[in-house]
C-alpha positions in Angstrom: 14.9 4.5 46.3 16.0 6.7 49.2 19.0 7.9 47.2 16.6 8.8 44.3 14.3 10.8 46.7 17.3 12.6 48.2 18.6 13.6 44.8 15.1 14.8 43.8 14.5 16.9 46.9 18.2 18.0 47.3 18.6 19.5 43.9 17.0 20.4 40.6 13.2 20.7 40.5 12.9 19.6 44.2 15.2 22.4 45.3 13.2 24.9 43.3 9.8 23.6 44.6 11.2 23.4 48.2 12.5 27.0 48.0 9.1 28.2 46.6 7.2 26.5 49.4 9.6 27.8 52.0 9.3 31.4 50.8 5.5 31.1 50.6 5.2 29.7 54.1 7.6 32.5 55.3 5.3 35.2 53.9 2.2 33.4 55.2 3.7 33.4 58.7 3.4 37.2 58.8 -0.3 37.3 57.8 -1.5 37.2 61.4 0.9 40.0 62.3 -0.4 42.1 59.4 -4.0 41.5 60.5 -3.1 42.4 64.1 -1.5 45.7 63.1 -4.4 46.7 60.8 -7.0 47.2 63.6 -7.9 43.7 64.5 -6.0 43.6 67.8 -9.0 42.6 70.0 -10.6 40.2 67.5 -10.1 36.5 67.8 -9.2 33.8 65.2 -10.9 30.7 66.4 -9.7 30.8 70.1 -6.5 32.8 69.6 -6.0 36.5 69.2 -4.2 37.9 66.2 -1.4 38.9 68.6 -1.0 35.2 69.8 -1.0 34.0 66.2 1.5 36.7 65.2 3.9 35.5 67.9 3.5 31.9 66.7 3.9 33.0 63.1 7.2 34.7 63.9 8.4 31.5 65.6 7.4 29.4 62.7 9.1 31.8 60.3 12.4 31.3 62.1 11.9 27.5 62.1 11.1 27.4 58.4 14.0 29.6 57.5 16.4 27.5 59.6 15.1 24.3 57.9 15.3 26.0 54.5 18.9 27.1 54.8 20.1 23.8 56.4 22.0 21.6 54.0 20.4 18.3 53.2 21.9 15.1 54.7 24.2 13.4 52.2 23.5 9.7 51.9 
């Protein structure tokens, strides 16, 4: 069962879906930075400023890209 899941997520359709999700999340990570640079520097998003969420988005972008480019573990 685990081997089947690894094959699904490690290649073929799983790789395409994973790549699409990783790219979408990477783009979404920059939305707070875009909002911050477009005149919303002093506004808040829940309890965080757009500047705070921009920094978190940049960190998440790096983490997502590292995970995306890391080879899957071979079972």
